[in-house]
Every structure is written in structure tokens, then in C-alpha cells.
N, C-alpha and C positions, 0 to 999 in steps of 0.2 A: 593823546595818551590812555595810556592802560588802566583798566580800573584797575580795584584791589584784587578781587576776584581772578582777574585774568594772568596778575603778577602771582598770585599764590599759587596758583595751577602752574605756570611754567616753573617756579620754583622746586617744585615737587618732580618734577620729571628728571630723572636720570641724565647727568652731563654728558653720557657716552650711548645715551640711546639715540638710535639713527634713524631716519624717516623710508619707509620702502614706499614709494609710489608708483599705481600700476594703470595702464588704462581700462574704461570702462567695463567691466564684464555683463555680459547681456546677460548671464545665471541670476545676476542679483535680483531683477525683477519677479523672477518664477518664486526667488526665495521669500521676497516682502512678501508678494503675493499670500504663501502658506504660513507665514507670521500673522499676517493681517486677518488670516480667515480664520486662525484658531482662535485668536483673542474675539472676534466678530462673531463666532459661532456660540461664545457663552454672555458677550455682551454688545449685544448688537448697537446699541446707542452710545459709545464710548466711540470719541473723536480720536482717531490714530492718522498720525503724519510722519510716511517717510521723510528725511530731511538730509541733508549732506551733499558731499559729492555724489553718491552711489544714486542718490534722488534726482540730481540735476544731468546724470548723464555723462559725467567726467571723469578724468582722472582721479585716484586717491587711493587712499590706503588699502582699497579692499574691504573693506568695511560698510555696516550697517546700520542704520541711526533711525530709531523708529519711538516716535513718541504717542503717548494716551493720555489723553489732557485729561485731568479728574479737579477738582477743590481735594486739597489735602484733608477737608473733614470726610470724605469718601473714600481715601485709600486705602482703610480696614474694608471697606466693602469690595472691592476689586482684590486686593491683595491673596487671599486665599487661593483661588482660582488660577489667580497670574504665576504661583508658586508650583501649582499640580504643573501647568503647562511647560513653566521656565527654572523649577529649583528655586532655590531662595534665594533672595535679591545681594547683590554683591555690597549695598549701601543702602541706608534707609535715612534718609534726611526730613526737615520741614516741610519743603517745596518740591520734594522729588523724590523718588525709589528706584536704583539703577539695577538694571541686571546686565550682564555681561556671560556669552555663553557662543559656542559655534554652531551652524546651520547649513550645510551644502557646502563645508570648505570656507564659509564666509564667518570672519568676527563681527559679530551681532552687539549691540549696545539697544537694551530696550529701557525707555524710562515712563515711570510713570508720574508724571509732572504736573504743578500749576501752570497754566498759559499765563499769569497774571506778574509772575516775576519778573523782575528788571533783565535779567538774562535771558528768561525765556522770549520775551517781548524782542530784544532785540537780535535773539538768533532768528525767528520768525521774520522780523523785520529784512534783514539780509539776505535769506532764504528768498524772498518773496521778491527782493531787487534782483537778486542773479535769474530767478527763474524768466524776469521780463524782459532783463537786459544782456540782450548777446555780447556786445559790447564788454561790459563788465563781467560776464561771464567767462570769456575766450579768455579775459586778461588773469582771472582769478585759477582758472585752469592750467594755463602757463605759468604762474607765482608757483604752484603745488608742484608741475614737474620738474621746474628749476629746482626745485629743493630735495629732490628722489636723491636719496644717499648721504645727505646731510644731517646735521644734528635736529632731532627732533624737538626742541626746546627752541632752535631759529627756526623751523619750519613755523613751530604753534604761536612764537610771536609777531611773523611777517601775517598769519592769516590774521589775527587780532587785528595787526595793524592798518590792513587790507580792510575788513570790517568798518572799524573805523572812519575810513577814508571816505566808505561809502554814506555811512550815517552821520556824520560830523557836518552839519551846514555852514562851516567855516571852511572846508577845504571845496578845492574847484567841481571835484568829482559830487560832492556832499549836497551843495547848493544847489547843483543842475538838478541833481534828485528831487530836492526839496520844491525846486519851481515847477519841475513835471509832476508831482501832485498838486500843486497848487491851482 
């Protein structure tokens, strides 16, 4: 079952938006390293994590998702220098600040985010599971490739359903993963 946040996000996606899935591009690694180095130069202790399909080195939308983790009470400590590096953020929320920009031909989504939100905890867990389980990673890659050229809304829904299948202890996959952790 999808969460309220997931349903809300799906409803915001234009019905006519189409997903374009491409094979992993090795140039992504260089681009991620440049962005992370620029942040680390100013904030060497800020925890930064590259996630998503590009971090898993599988087919995806040729975009890069980078997260810098901080307590929301410290966001203002980082914000002025991040604005200098990446211009004004697209959105500011209680638990995250979001930038979108292009670098070396790739769409970049950069988040200054708390690790403690339920959404972020789920994302980190799914990423960790996919990073360690080749069978699930291959299934996820195939799901993404099969959706190429189709509705972005349906693509996102299928991804959410896949994440829930991994995380739900009542599903065969989820219960197997939970047993492996025990």
C-alpha cells in the first residue's frame, strides 16, 4: 500500500509525462565526484550520499541524486555556501532543501536533508538492500527498463510498489530480507 506522501507525489505528476530510461553512463561518477568534492571543500564533515539508479550503476533517467545530511536546525549553517555553489534552492521544507540543476549534461537533484524522516529512512533502507542483493537489483533494473517510453506516473508507481515489496515483512521478498537481517 502506498503512503500518503507517495500518493500525493503521484498526483502531482502530469498525466502526459513520459519516462526516458537510459543505460548507466560512466561519466556520472566523475560528475558526482566533482559535486561532492566542491561541498566537502567547504564542509568536510558533512555526510554526503549519492543514491538512486546512478549510484547503483544501473539503467535510469540519467539523473544524479545526492543527499547531504544535517539536522534541520543546522540547515541555515550550510545554506549560504550551498547557494554560492548551486544557486538558490528550488524548494525549502522542514526536513529538506532541494536544488535542481544541470552539470556535465546530467540532471542533478541535490538535497540538504535530515536522515531522521520516515521517507529518508525508507530510501536509505531500500538503497542499502539493492546495493547488497544482486537478484533484487537486477529485478529493479528490469522494471525500470521495461517502463522506458511509458507514463512517468506509472513508472513511479511501479517503483514505489517495488520498494514496498522489499520493505513489507508480509511479502515473500520482504520477509526473506527481514530473516536475513536477523
